[in-house]
N, C-alpha and C positions, 0 to 999 in steps of 0.2 A: 325498619322495611326501605328507609336512604339506604342504608347499608346494601342490603339486597340488589337495591337497583342500580346502585353505583358498581356492585358488582356483575350484576346480568349484564348490563347496557354494553361492554366492549364485546362480550361472547357473542351478545344477538349483532351488533352490527358487523362484527366478522365473522359469522359463520350462517348469517341468514339465507345468503344466497345460494350458498353451498347446501345447506337443509333443503331449501326450496326446489333447486334443481334434484336433488335426489328424489324427493316427494314425488316432482312430477315425473320423473323418469320412471322408478320403480316400483309405485302405488296405483293401483288401478282409480277409474274413474269412480266406479261402482262403489268402490270400498270407502272412499272419503265419503261419499254422500251417507252411505249405510251408517259410518260411524257418529257422521252428524245427526242423521234420523234418532239413530238409537241414544244419543246425547240430549234431544230432545223429547223424547218419550223417557227417559229417565228422570228427568227434571219433572217434567210436567206430573207424571206421576209421585213423585216426592214433595212436590208442592201443593198438590191437589186432590192424590188418590184417582181413582176412575174418573171421577165430574172432571178434576182435572184435565187427565187425557181427550176426553170427550170434548172439552171445551178448545184445545189446544187443535185435536182434528177437525173441529167445526170451524175455528176459524181460518186454519190453512186452508180446507177446501174451500171457503167461501172466498178467502183473498184469491184462489186459484180460478175457481171461476171468473171473479169479476175481471181478473188480468187476461184470462185468455179469451172469453165469453165479449168483454165488453172493451177490451185493450185500454185498463186502466194502470198507469205505469207501477211499477212497486213502493216508487217513492212516495206515491198519493198515498196508497193502501198504508204504507208506514207511518204518515202523518195523519192519518184518520184514526187507527190503532192507539197512538200514542196521545191524541184527543181524548180517546173515547173513555181512556183512563182516568182523565181528569173529568172529562165533562157528565159521563154516564153518572157516577155517584151523588154530584152535585143536582143535577134533572132528578134521579129521584128520590132527593131530599125537600123536593118542593113540595 
């Protein structure tokens, strides 16, 4: 892995700006969003099946509602998700 990092780092540093420019210039915003959405769906179905997809959609919709309706910042939502992974199982174990 270290050898791969040593080989990949110079390529990433030399060609990152050029690659990002090509993506911004030639790939539509909708295609990037659709790719990310497809990746989230595939990972959630792979990890949790249909229930995993339902949980992912519920968390996303509730997060979007909190962000839009109550103006809660995405960083605060992320901290809440991060803490929930640790605190909810501990609370349920009580």
